[in-house]
N, C-alpha and C positions, 0 to 999 in steps of 0.2 A: 059362723066360722068355727067356733069351739066344738060345736056338734060334729062338724066334718072331721076335725082333728081326732076327736074321740072315736068316730066311726072307723077311721083308718087304723087307729091304734087297736081297736077291738078286732078288726079283721086280721091284723098282724098277729095278735094273740091267738086267735082261733086257727089260722092257717099255718103259722110258723111255730110259735112257742108250743101250742097244744098239738097241732097237726103233726109235728115231728117229735113230739114228746121231749123237747129240750128242757122243760121243767115239769117233772112228774106230778107236782102238786098244784099246777096252774089250772087244770081243768075243773076240779071241784069248786074253786072259788069263782071261776069264770061263769060256770053254769048257774051257781046260786047267787050270782050278782053281788058278790062280797068284795069287789074291787072298786075303790074310789078312783075316779079319773079327775085329775086337777090339771087344767091347762093354764100355764103361766106364760102369757105372751110378752111380758116385759123382760127383756134380756139383762136387766140390771142385776148383778150378783146379789146385792143386798136384798132386793125384792124376792129373788128366788130363794135365798136362805131363809127369809121370813116365811115364805110359803112352806118350805120344808119344816120349819119349826112348828108352824100351825098345824100342818098335816100330822106330825108326830103327836102333838097334843090331842088332836081329834081321834087318832087311833087309840090313844090311851083311854078315851072315854066312850068309844063306840064299839059295842060288841057286834053290830051288824056289818062292820067293815073288817076284813081280814088283812088287806094290803092296799097300798096306795101307789098309783103311778102319777108322778108329776111330769107332765109332758111340756117340753120346752121348744116350741116350733120356730122361735125367732132368735137370732143373735148368737147361737152356739153351733153353727154349721161346721166350724173348724174344730176338729177333734181335740187338738192341744188346748184350745180355749175351754172346751168342755171338761177336759181333765183338770184344769186349774179350778173350775167350779167344783168338780167332784172332790178334790182335796179339801176345799173349804167346807163342803157339805159333810164330809166325814169328820172333820175337826168340830163342826157344830154338833154333830151327834155325840161326840165325846164330851165336849164342854158343857152341853146342856143336860148331861146325866142320862141320856138315852142309850148309852152303850150298855150292852147286855140285854137290853129290851128290844131294840131295833137294829137292823143292819141295812145297808144300802146295796142294791144291785144296780149296775149301770148299763145303759143301752144307748147306742148312737148310730146314725146311718153310716158312719165311717169308722166304726169301732175296729181297733187293731190291738190284739194281744201283744204284750211286750216282746215275746219271743217268736212272733209269727210275721212272715212277710205281708206287705199290704194286700196282696191279691190272694192270700190264703183263704180257702173256703171255711176254715175253722173260725175266722172272725165273724162269720154270719150267725153264729150262735148268740152273739150279743149285738147284732146289727138290727136296727129298728127303723121305722119310717121317720121318726123324730128323735132328737136327744131326749132322754128320760132319766129320772131318778126313781128307783123303785124302792119303796120303804116296806120292809118285811119284818113282822114280829118274830123274834128269835124263838119264842115258845111255840109258834106255829110251825116253824122249820123243824124243831125237835119232834113235834107230834107227827108231821108229815114224813119225816125220815125214819120213824120207828119201823122196824122190820123191812127197810129198803136198803138198797145199795148205799154205800157212803158217797159223799159229795164228789170225791175224786173219780169214782167209777161212773157217775152220771156225766161228769165233765168229759171223761175219756170217750164214753159212748157217743156223746154229742159231737165231739171232734171227728170221730170215725164216720159218723153219719153225714156230717157236713162235707168232709173230704170226699166221700163216695159220690155225693150229689154234685159237687163242684160249684164254683163261684157263679158261673153263668146261670145255673139253675136258680140260685137265690137272687141274683140281680133281676132276672125276669119275674120271679115271684113277687118280690117287693114292689117292682114297677106295676105289676098287674093288680096288687092289693091297693095301691094308692089310686090307680085309675078307676077300679071297680067301686071303691068306697066313696069316691067323691061324686057329688051330684053333677048332672050334665049342665 
């Protein structure tokens, strides 16, 4: 089952995140297999936070891993519940001394930016097949962003691209990814 979840996540990365260039530094780490995929099936917040802590420790010690996706396929289907967890996860990063070393990016099937309507195509820049916490080394972001647009330019470009394609396009694509990546 975890391998199916990872297969769907990898397909989403390839077809959406990399395919639409929503993250300009995702492709190199995807191609070189430097992404750790951790599936946490227990929806208990304490268990998830322990997984997050352990993943940060692993990133500190592992040069062969650039970034980690903690995939949370059960119990966080409600976006507000996920946001509660995200707040705790960010507090854990701060309390554990990981601030300045790691930052979190967040993805969820029902992701909604604070200033966007529910049905806005812009939300699809952070919509994923499963709720996820993405741990990123800040040093790697600095290296990847050298000689590139600033983060706000990337965000604005992504929003324009998502708006041009529309919500129906991304709904169909996410559905197709889940269907194609799951075994018959």
